[in-house]
N, CA, C and O atoms as a Maestro MAE file, in Angstrom:
{
 s_m_m2io_version
 :::
 2.0.0
}

f_m_ct {
 s_m_title
 :::
 protein
 m_atom[260] {
  # First column is atom index #
  i_m_mmod_type
  r_m_x_coord
  r_m_y_coord
  r_m_z_coord
  i_m_residue_number
  s_m_chain_name
  s_m_pdb_residue_name
  s_m_pdb_atom_name
  i_m_atomic_number
  :::
  1 25 9.346 -7.788 15.319 1 A "MET " " N  " 7
  2 3 7.852 -8.007 15.085 1 A "MET " " CA " 6
  3 2 8.191 -8.297 13.658 1 A "MET " " C  " 6
  4 15 9.045 -7.755 12.956 1 A "MET " " O  " 8
  5 25 7.347 -9.266 13.362 2 A "SER " " N  " 7
  6 3 7.782 -9.565 11.471 2 A "SER " " CA " 6
  7 2 5.994 -8.439 10.733 2 A "SER " " C  " 6
  8 15 4.901 -7.999 11.087 2 A "SER " " O  " 8
  9 25 7.038 -8.562 9.436 3 A "LEU " " N  " 7
  10 3 5.476 -6.938 8.501 3 A "LEU " " CA " 6
  11 2 4.061 -7.613 8.499 3 A "LEU " " C  " 6
  12 15 3.155 -6.809 8.276 3 A "LEU " " O  " 8
  13 25 3.658 -8.949 8.702 4 A "ALA " " N  " 7
  14 3 2.210 -9.673 8.527 4 A "ALA " " CA " 6
  15 2 1.954 -9.106 10.358 4 A "ALA " " C  " 6
  16 15 0.883 -8.580 10.661 4 A "ALA " " O  " 8
  17 25 2.718 -9.244 11.083 5 A "GLN " " N  " 7
  18 3 1.643 -8.918 12.766 5 A "GLN " " CA " 6
  19 2 2.064 -6.833 12.440 5 A "GLN " " C  " 6
  20 15 1.187 -6.026 12.748 5 A "GLN " " O  " 8
  21 25 2.788 -6.560 12.119 6 A "THR " " N  " 7
  22 3 2.905 -4.983 11.961 6 A "THR " " CA " 6
  23 2 1.559 -4.419 11.373 6 A "THR " " C  " 6
  24 15 0.882 -3.509 11.850 6 A "THR " " O  " 8
  25 25 1.188 -5.538 9.645 7 A "LEU " " N  " 7
  26 3 0.215 -4.512 8.500 7 A "LEU " " CA " 6
  27 2 -0.932 -5.024 9.716 7 A "LEU " " C  " 6
  28 15 -1.899 -4.317 10.000 7 A "LEU " " O  " 8
  29 25 -0.780 -5.788 10.096 8 A "ALA " " N  " 7
  30 3 -2.344 -6.830 10.659 8 A "ALA " " CA " 6
  31 2 -2.405 -5.976 11.646 8 A "ALA " " C  " 6
  32 15 -2.829 -6.967 12.241 8 A "ALA " " O  " 8
  33 25 -2.411 -4.689 12.832 9 A "ASP " " N  " 7
  34 3 -2.312 -3.729 13.325 9 A "ASP " " CA " 6
  35 2 -2.845 -2.824 12.813 9 A "ASP " " C  " 6
  36 15 -3.275 -1.968 13.587 9 A "ASP " " O  " 8
  37 25 -3.127 -2.529 10.796 10 A "ALA " " N  " 7
  38 3 -3.004 -1.079 10.534 10 A "ALA " " CA " 6
  39 2 -4.806 -1.548 10.395 10 A "ALA " " C  " 6
  40 15 -5.077 -2.737 10.228 10 A "ALA " " O  " 8
  41 25 -6.198 -0.249 10.506 11 A "SER " " N  " 7
  42 3 -7.526 -0.611 10.061 11 A "SER " " CA " 6
  43 2 -7.538 0.476 8.997 11 A "SER " " C  " 6
  44 15 -8.653 0.901 8.692 11 A "SER " " O  " 8
  45 25 -6.680 0.896 8.500 12 A "THR " " N  " 7
  46 3 -6.665 2.417 7.129 12 A "THR " " CA " 6
  47 2 -6.034 1.834 6.373 12 A "THR " " C  " 6
  48 15 -5.440 0.761 6.481 12 A "THR " " O  " 8
  49 25 -6.130 2.486 5.603 13 A "GLU " " N  " 7
  50 3 -5.426 2.128 4.230 13 A "GLU " " CA " 6
  51 2 -4.159 2.940 4.726 13 A "GLU " " C  " 6
  52 15 -3.090 2.347 4.584 13 A "GLU " " O  " 8
  53 25 -4.100 4.578 5.449 14 A "GLU " " N  " 7
  54 3 -3.442 5.505 5.570 14 A "GLU " " CA " 6
  55 2 -2.274 4.617 6.858 14 A "GLU " " C  " 6
  56 15 -1.061 4.809 6.776 14 A "GLU " " O  " 8
  57 25 -2.567 4.155 7.407 15 A "GLU " " N  " 7
  58 3 -2.152 3.285 8.866 15 A "GLU " " CA " 6
  59 2 -1.322 2.288 8.184 15 A "GLU " " C  " 6
  60 15 -0.107 2.476 8.251 15 A "GLU " " O  " 8
  61 25 -1.831 1.047 7.404 16 A "LEU " " N  " 7
  62 3 -1.201 0.449 6.309 16 A "LEU " " CA " 6
  63 2 -0.133 0.965 5.725 16 A "LEU " " C  " 6
  64 15 0.892 0.308 5.907 16 A "LEU " " O  " 8
  65 25 0.029 2.454 4.727 17 A "LYS " " N  " 7
  66 3 1.017 2.839 4.330 17 A "LYS " " CA " 6
  67 2 2.421 3.075 5.467 17 A "LYS " " C  " 6
  68 15 3.497 2.478 5.480 17 A "LYS " " O  " 8
  69 25 2.085 3.803 6.061 18 A "ASN " " N  " 7
  70 3 2.798 4.493 7.438 18 A "ASN " " CA " 6
  71 2 3.722 3.510 8.004 18 A "ASN " " C  " 6
  72 15 4.897 3.730 8.297 18 A "ASN " " O  " 8
  73 25 2.747 1.806 8.200 19 A "PHE " " N  " 7
  74 3 3.028 0.916 8.869 19 A "PHE " " CA " 6
  75 2 4.231 0.437 7.848 19 A "PHE " " C  " 6
  76 15 5.343 0.169 8.302 19 A "PHE " " O  " 8
  77 25 4.034 0.377 6.894 20 A "PHE " " N  " 7
  78 3 4.748 -0.317 5.505 20 A "PHE " " CA " 6
  79 2 5.848 0.097 5.372 20 A "PHE " " C  " 6
  80 15 6.848 -0.609 5.240 20 A "PHE " " O  " 8
  81 25 5.797 2.000 5.398 21 A "ALA " " N  " 7
  82 3 7.048 2.402 5.157 21 A "ALA " " CA " 6
  83 2 7.804 2.564 6.299 21 A "ALA " " C  " 6
  84 15 8.888 3.114 6.109 21 A "ALA " " O  " 8
  85 25 7.409 2.077 8.012 22 A "LYS " " N  " 7
  86 3 8.185 2.379 8.833 22 A "LYS " " CA " 6
  87 2 9.251 1.338 8.911 22 A "LYS " " C  " 6
  88 15 10.426 1.342 9.280 22 A "LYS " " O  " 8
  89 25 8.308 0.314 8.363 23 A "PHE " " N  " 7
  90 3 8.844 -0.977 8.454 23 A "PHE " " CA " 6
  91 2 10.251 -0.986 7.635 23 A "PHE " " C  " 6
  92 15 11.332 -1.271 8.150 23 A "PHE " " O  " 8
  93 25 10.091 -0.691 6.520 24 A "PHE " " N  " 7
  94 3 11.022 -1.129 5.427 24 A "PHE " " CA " 6
  95 2 12.175 0.463 5.450 24 A "PHE " " C  " 6
  96 15 13.241 0.629 4.858 24 A "PHE " " O  " 8
  97 25 11.200 1.691 6.639 25 A "ARG " " N  " 7
  98 3 12.615 2.991 6.385 25 A "ARG " " CA " 6
  99 2 12.793 3.271 5.407 25 A "ARG " " C  " 6
  100 15 13.925 3.474 4.966 25 A "ARG " " O  " 8
  101 25 11.582 3.388 4.650 26 A "ILE " " N  " 7
  102 3 11.043 4.087 3.297 26 A "ILE " " CA " 6
  103 2 10.871 5.776 3.708 26 A "ILE " " C  " 6
  104 15 10.401 5.977 4.828 26 A "ILE " " O  " 8
  105 25 11.077 6.490 3.217 27 A "LYS " " N  " 7
  106 3 10.791 7.574 3.582 27 A "LYS " " CA " 6
  107 2 9.400 7.699 2.571 27 A "LYS " " C  " 6
  108 15 9.250 7.346 1.402 27 A "LYS " " O  " 8
  109 25 8.367 8.414 3.625 28 A "LEU " " N  " 7
  110 3 6.782 8.168 3.143 28 A "LEU " " CA " 6
  111 2 6.424 9.217 2.395 28 A "LEU " " C  " 6
  112 15 5.872 10.117 3.028 28 A "LEU " " O  " 8
  113 25 6.594 9.420 1.005 29 A "SER " " N  " 7
  114 3 5.953 10.370 0.301 29 A "SER " " CA " 6
  115 2 4.746 10.240 -0.793 29 A "SER " " C  " 6
  116 15 4.697 9.237 -1.504 29 A "SER " " O  " 8
  117 25 3.789 11.261 -0.908 30 A "THR " " N  " 7
  118 3 2.646 10.831 -1.006 30 A "THR " " CA " 6
  119 2 2.510 12.282 -2.056 30 A "THR " " C  " 6
  120 15 1.609 13.111 -2.184 30 A "THR " " O  " 8
  121 25 3.653 12.148 -2.609 31 A "LYS " " N  " 7
  122 3 3.386 13.182 -3.678 31 A "LYS " " CA " 6
  123 2 2.840 13.130 -5.185 31 A "LYS " " C  " 6
  124 15 3.411 12.321 -5.916 31 A "LYS " " O  " 8
  125 25 1.809 13.891 -5.736 32 A "ASN " " N  " 7
  126 3 1.008 13.311 -6.754 32 A "ASN " " CA " 6
  127 2 0.246 12.287 -6.802 32 A "ASN " " C  " 6
  128 15 0.133 11.410 -7.659 32 A "ASN " " O  " 8
  129 25 -0.648 12.580 -5.108 33 A "TYR " " N  " 7
  130 3 -1.651 11.031 -4.776 33 A "TYR " " CA " 6
  131 2 -0.974 10.087 -5.115 33 A "TYR " " C  " 6
  132 15 -1.684 9.266 -5.696 33 A "TYR " " O  " 8
  133 25 0.299 9.706 -5.031 34 A "ILE " " N  " 7
  134 3 0.075 8.158 -5.241 34 A "ILE " " CA " 6
  135 2 0.951 8.025 -3.832 34 A "ILE " " C  " 6
  136 15 1.668 8.822 -3.226 34 A "ILE " " O  " 8
  137 25 0.538 6.584 -3.584 35 A "ASP " " N  " 7
  138 3 0.340 5.922 -2.288 35 A "ASP " " CA " 6
  139 2 1.954 5.626 -1.986 35 A "ASP " " C  " 6
  140 15 1.757 5.476 -0.780 35 A "ASP " " O  " 8
  141 25 2.994 5.478 -2.078 36 A "LEU " " N  " 7
  142 3 4.136 5.541 -1.414 36 A "LEU " " CA " 6
  143 2 5.197 5.323 -2.907 36 A "LEU " " C  " 6
  144 15 4.735 4.714 -3.872 36 A "LEU " " O  " 8
  145 25 5.918 5.610 -2.923 37 A "TYR " " N  " 7
  146 3 7.266 5.149 -3.753 37 A "TYR " " CA " 6
  147 2 8.178 5.946 -3.745 37 A "TYR " " C  " 6
  148 15 8.171 7.146 -3.467 37 A "TYR " " O  " 8
  149 25 9.308 5.019 -4.176 38 A "THR " " N  " 7
  150 3 10.865 5.472 -4.411 38 A "THR " " CA " 6
  151 2 11.450 5.525 -5.390 38 A "THR " " C  " 6
  152 15 10.813 4.846 -6.195 38 A "THR " " O  " 8
  153 25 12.574 6.050 -5.997 39 A "ALA " " N  " 7
  154 3 13.275 5.825 -7.074 39 A "ALA " " CA " 6
  155 2 13.225 4.527 -7.744 39 A "ALA " " C  " 6
  156 15 13.465 4.703 -8.938 39 A "ALA " " O  " 8
  157 25 13.016 3.310 -7.476 40 A "GLN " " N  " 7
  158 3 12.905 1.765 -7.764 40 A "GLN " " CA " 6
  159 2 11.369 1.599 -7.960 40 A "GLN " " C  " 6
  160 15 10.887 1.634 -9.093 40 A "GLN " " O  " 8
  161 25 10.567 1.409 -6.795 41 A "ILE " " N  " 7
  162 3 9.269 1.134 -7.584 41 A "ILE " " CA " 6
  163 2 8.446 1.555 -6.344 41 A "ILE " " C  " 6
  164 15 8.841 1.851 -5.216 41 A "ILE " " O  " 8
  165 25 7.053 1.495 -6.916 42 A "LEU " " N  " 7
  166 3 5.880 2.582 -7.016 42 A "LEU " " CA " 6
  167 2 5.175 1.285 -5.932 42 A "LEU " " C  " 6
  168 15 5.278 0.069 -6.093 42 A "LEU " " O  " 8
  169 25 4.460 2.018 -4.827 43 A "PHE " " N  " 7
  170 3 3.471 0.934 -4.031 43 A "PHE " " CA " 6
  171 2 1.954 1.208 -4.228 43 A "PHE " " C  " 6
  172 15 1.750 2.417 -4.113 43 A "PHE " " O  " 8
  173 25 1.076 0.666 -4.427 44 A "GLU " " N  " 7
  174 3 -0.351 0.749 -4.169 44 A "GLU " " CA " 6
  175 2 -0.550 0.148 -2.995 44 A "GLU " " C  " 6
  176 15 0.160 -0.836 -2.790 44 A "GLU " " O  " 8
  177 25 -1.397 0.488 -2.070 45 A "PHE " " N  " 7
  178 3 -2.467 -0.506 -1.015 45 A "PHE " " CA " 6
  179 2 -3.811 -0.207 -1.357 45 A "PHE " " C  " 6
  180 15 -4.367 0.717 -1.951 45 A "PHE " " O  " 8
  181 25 -4.103 -1.056 -0.914 46 A "LYS " " N  " 7
  182 3 -5.843 -1.657 -0.508 46 A "LYS " " CA " 6
  183 2 -5.637 -2.296 0.792 46 A "LYS " " C  " 6
  184 15 -4.680 -2.800 1.380 46 A "LYS " " O  " 8
  185 25 -6.689 -2.123 0.994 47 A "LEU " " N  " 7
  186 3 -7.096 -2.509 2.858 47 A "LEU " " CA " 6
  187 2 -8.647 -2.807 2.558 47 A "LEU " " C  " 6
  188 15 -9.516 -1.935 2.537 47 A "LEU " " O  " 8
  189 25 -8.845 -4.107 2.341 48 A "ASP " " N  " 7
  190 3 -10.259 -4.559 1.967 48 A "ASP " " CA " 6
  191 2 -10.838 -4.854 1.096 48 A "ASP " " C  " 6
  192 15 -11.917 -5.428 0.945 48 A "ASP " " O  " 8
  193 25 -9.764 -4.263 0.148 49 A "ALA " " N  " 7
  194 3 -10.496 -4.303 -1.245 49 A "ALA " " CA " 6
  195 2 -10.543 -5.974 -1.524 49 A "ALA " " C  " 6
  196 15 -9.757 -6.815 -1.087 49 A "ALA " " O  " 8
  197 25 -11.654 -6.166 -2.344 50 A "PRO " " N  " 7
  198 3 -12.102 -7.799 -2.622 50 A "PRO " " CA " 6
  199 2 -10.778 -8.397 -3.258 50 A "PRO " " C  " 6
  200 15 -11.306 -9.476 -3.525 50 A "PRO " " O  " 8
  201 25 -9.574 -8.545 -3.679 51 A "LEU " " N  " 7
  202 3 -8.578 -8.768 -4.933 51 A "LEU " " CA " 6
  203 2 -9.427 -10.145 -5.582 51 A "LEU " " C  " 6
  204 15 -9.333 -10.442 -6.773 51 A "LEU " " O  " 8
  205 25 -10.264 -10.928 -4.596 52 A "ALA " " N  " 7
  206 3 -10.804 -12.447 -6.228 52 A "ALA " " CA " 6
  207 2 -11.399 -11.990 -6.966 52 A "ALA " " C  " 6
  208 15 -11.588 -12.640 -7.994 52 A "ALA " " O  " 8
  209 25 -12.037 -10.572 -6.836 53 A "ASN " " N  " 7
  210 3 -12.955 -10.161 -7.593 53 A "ASN " " CA " 6
  211 2 -11.991 -9.430 -9.016 53 A "ASN " " C  " 6
  212 15 -11.286 -8.446 -8.791 53 A "ASN " " O  " 8
  213 25 -12.063 -10.011 -10.384 54 A "VAL " " N  " 7
  214 3 -11.429 -9.761 -10.975 54 A "VAL " " CA " 6
  215 2 -11.530 -8.334 -12.220 54 A "VAL " " C  " 6
  216 15 -10.700 -8.231 -13.124 54 A "VAL " " O  " 8
  217 25 -12.560 -7.450 -12.051 55 A "GLN " " N  " 7
  218 3 -12.672 -6.145 -12.030 55 A "GLN " " CA " 6
  219 2 -12.385 -5.036 -11.407 55 A "GLN " " C  " 6
  220 15 -12.140 -3.934 -11.898 55 A "GLN " " O  " 8
  221 25 -12.460 -5.671 -9.225 56 A "MET " " N  " 7
  222 3 -11.311 -5.441 -8.535 56 A "MET " " CA " 6
  223 2 -9.945 -5.147 -8.693 56 A "MET " " C  " 6
  224 15 -9.581 -3.972 -8.713 56 A "MET " " O  " 8
  225 25 -8.976 -6.272 -8.830 57 A "ARG " " N  " 7
  226 3 -8.284 -6.262 -9.389 57 A "ARG " " CA " 6
  227 2 -7.616 -5.981 -10.877 57 A "ARG " " C  " 6
  228 15 -6.463 -6.317 -11.150 57 A "ARG " " O  " 8
  229 25 -8.131 -5.598 -11.407 58 A "ALA " " N  " 7
  230 3 -8.003 -4.508 -12.862 58 A "ALA " " CA " 6
  231 2 -7.743 -3.680 -12.763 58 A "ALA " " C  " 6
  232 15 -6.770 -3.156 -13.306 58 A "ALA " " O  " 8
  233 25 -8.837 -2.974 -11.689 59 A "ALA " " N  " 7
  234 3 -8.484 -1.690 -11.270 59 A "ALA " " CA " 6
  235 2 -7.698 -1.118 -10.445 59 A "ALA " " C  " 6
  236 15 -7.744 0.112 -10.455 59 A "ALA " " O  " 8
  237 25 -6.723 -1.788 -9.466 60 A "CYS " " N  " 7
  238 3 -5.791 -2.129 -8.606 60 A "CYS " " CA " 6
  239 2 -4.486 -1.367 -9.839 60 A "CYS " " C  " 6
  240 15 -3.881 -0.332 -10.116 60 A "CYS " " O  " 8
  241 25 -4.674 -2.738 -10.208 61 A "ILE " " N  " 7
  242 3 -3.495 -2.842 -11.353 61 A "ILE " " CA " 6
  243 2 -3.878 -1.593 -12.006 61 A "ILE " " C  " 6
  244 15 -2.981 -0.765 -11.849 61 A "ILE " " O  " 8
  245 25 -4.957 -1.094 -12.741 62 A "ALA " " N  " 7
  246 3 -4.878 0.081 -14.057 62 A "ALA " " CA " 6
  247 2 -4.168 1.597 -13.189 62 A "ALA " " C  " 6
  248 15 -3.345 2.362 -13.693 62 A "ALA " " O  " 8
  249 25 -4.881 1.734 -11.540 63 A "GLN " " N  " 7
  250 3 -4.705 3.027 -10.528 63 A "GLN " " CA " 6
  251 2 -2.792 2.844 -10.482 63 A "GLN " " C  " 6
  252 15 -1.996 3.776 -10.377 63 A "GLN " " O  " 8
  253 25 -2.490 1.501 -10.588 64 A "THR " " N  " 7
  254 3 -0.835 1.819 -10.388 64 A "THR " " CA " 6
  255 2 -0.170 2.428 -11.497 64 A "THR " " C  " 6
  256 15 0.855 3.078 -11.290 64 A "THR " " O  " 8
  257 25 -0.546 2.318 -12.433 65 A "LEU " " N  " 7
  258 3 0.077 2.237 -13.943 65 A "LEU " " CA " 6
  259 2 -0.118 3.483 -13.934 65 A "LEU " " C  " 6
  260 15 0.177 4.160 -14.918 65 A "LEU " " O  " 8
  :::
 }
 m_bond[259] {
  # First column is bond index #
  i_m_from
  i_m_to
  i_m_order
  :::
  1 1 2 1
  2 2 3 1
  3 3 4 2
  4 3 5 1
  5 5 6 1
  6 6 7 1
  7 7 8 2
  8 7 9 1
  9 9 10 1
  10 10 11 1
  11 11 12 2
  12 11 13 1
  13 13 14 1
  14 14 15 1
  15 15 16 2
  16 15 17 1
  17 17 18 1
  18 18 19 1
  19 19 20 2
  20 19 21 1
  21 21 22 1
  22 22 23 1
  23 23 24 2
  24 23 25 1
  25 25 26 1
  26 26 27 1
  27 27 28 2
  28 27 29 1
  29 29 30 1
  30 30 31 1
  31 31 32 2
  32 31 33 1
  33 33 34 1
  34 34 35 1
  35 35 36 2
  36 35 37 1
  37 37 38 1
  38 38 39 1
  39 39 40 2
  40 39 41 1
  41 41 42 1
  42 42 43 1
  43 43 44 2
  44 43 45 1
  45 45 46 1
  46 46 47 1
  47 47 48 2
  48 47 49 1
  49 49 50 1
  50 50 51 1
  51 51 52 2
  52 51 53 1
  53 53 54 1
  54 54 55 1
  55 55 56 2
  56 55 57 1
  57 57 58 1
  58 58 59 1
  59 59 60 2
  60 59 61 1
  61 61 62 1
  62 62 63 1
  63 63 64 2
  64 63 65 1
  65 65 66 1
  66 66 67 1
  67 67 68 2
  68 67 69 1
  69 69 70 1
  70 70 71 1
  71 71 72 2
  72 71 73 1
  73 73 74 1
  74 74 75 1
  75 75 76 2
  76 75 77 1
  77 77 78 1
  78 78 79 1
  79 79 80 2
  80 79 81 1
  81 81 82 1
  82 82 83 1
  83 83 84 2
  84 83 85 1
  85 85 86 1
  86 86 87 1
  87 87 88 2
  88 87 89 1
  89 89 90 1
  90 90 91 1
  91 91 92 2
  92 91 93 1
  93 93 94 1
  94 94 95 1
  95 95 96 2
  96 95 97 1
  97 97 98 1
  98 98 99 1
  99 99 100 2
  100 99 101 1
  101 101 102 1
  102 102 103 1
  103 103 104 2
  104 103 105 1
  105 105 106 1
  106 106 107 1
  107 107 108 2
  108 107 109 1
  109 109 110 1
  110 110 111 1
  111 111 112 2
  112 111 113 1
  113 113 114 1
  114 114 115 1
  115 115 116 2
  116 115 117 1
  117 117 118 1
  118 118 119 1
  119 119 120 2
  120 119 121 1
  121 121 122 1
  122 122 123 1
  123 123 124 2
  124 123 125 1
  125 125 126 1
  126 126 127 1
  127 127 128 2
  128 127 129 1
  129 129 130 1
  130 130 131 1
  131 131 132 2
  132 131 133 1
  133 133 134 1
  134 134 135 1
  135 135 136 2
  136 135 137 1
  137 137 138 1
  138 138 139 1
  139 139 140 2
  140 139 141 1
  141 141 142 1
  142 142 143 1
  143 143 144 2
  144 143 145 1
  145 145 146 1
  146 146 147 1
  147 147 148 2
  148 147 149 1
  149 149 150 1
  150 150 151 1
  151 151 152 2
  152 151 153 1
  153 153 154 1
  154 154 155 1
  155 155 156 2
  156 155 157 1
  157 157 158 1
  158 158 159 1
  159 159 160 2
  160 159 161 1
  161 161 162 1
  162 162 163 1
  163 163 164 2
  164 163 165 1
  165 165 166 1
  166 166 167 1
  167 167 168 2
  168 167 169 1
  169 169 170 1
  170 170 171 1
  171 171 172 2
  172 171 173 1
  173 173 174 1
  174 174 175 1
  175 175 176 2
  176 175 177 1
  177 177 178 1
  178 178 179 1
  179 179 180 2
  180 179 181 1
  181 181 182 1
  182 182 183 1
  183 183 184 2
  184 183 185 1
  185 185 186 1
  186 186 187 1
  187 187 188 2
  188 187 189 1
  189 189 190 1
  190 190 191 1
  191 191 192 2
  192 191 193 1
  193 193 194 1
  194 194 195 1
  195 195 196 2
  196 195 197 1
  197 197 198 1
  198 198 199 1
  199 199 200 2
  200 199 201 1
  201 201 202 1
  202 202 203 1
  203 203 204 2
  204 203 205 1
  205 205 206 1
  206 206 207 1
  207 207 208 2
  208 207 209 1
  209 209 210 1
  210 210 211 1
  211 211 212 2
  212 211 213 1
  213 213 214 1
  214 214 215 1
  215 215 216 2
  216 215 217 1
  217 217 218 1
  218 218 219 1
  219 219 220 2
  220 219 221 1
  221 221 222 1
  222 222 223 1
  223 223 224 2
  224 223 225 1
  225 225 226 1
  226 226 227 1
  227 227 228 2
  228 227 229 1
  229 229 230 1
  230 230 231 1
  231 231 232 2
  232 231 233 1
  233 233 234 1
  234 234 235 1
  235 235 236 2
  236 235 237 1
  237 237 238 1
  238 238 239 1
  239 239 240 2
  240 239 241 1
  241 241 242 1
  242 242 243 1
  243 243 244 2
  244 243 245 1
  245 245 246 1
  246 246 247 1
  247 247 248 2
  248 247 249 1
  249 249 250 1
  250 250 251 1
  251 251 252 2
  252 251 253 1
  253 253 254 1
  254 254 255 1
  255 255 256 2
  256 255 257 1
  257 257 258 1
  258 258 259 1
  259 259 260 2
  :::
 }
}
């Protein structure tokens, strides 16, 4: 199953996070309320966020920073 097919089944942000971590075999850790991270990368997940909206996109980037 492809990543897109796997993620399409998510109906909540938590499911999205879990599917992504499982697909890439990343140990899921939400320490300090961070969605998902490894030593190399920090992930920020949004489900149904209107990313075409510049303010929403900026808020997502700011949250990751």
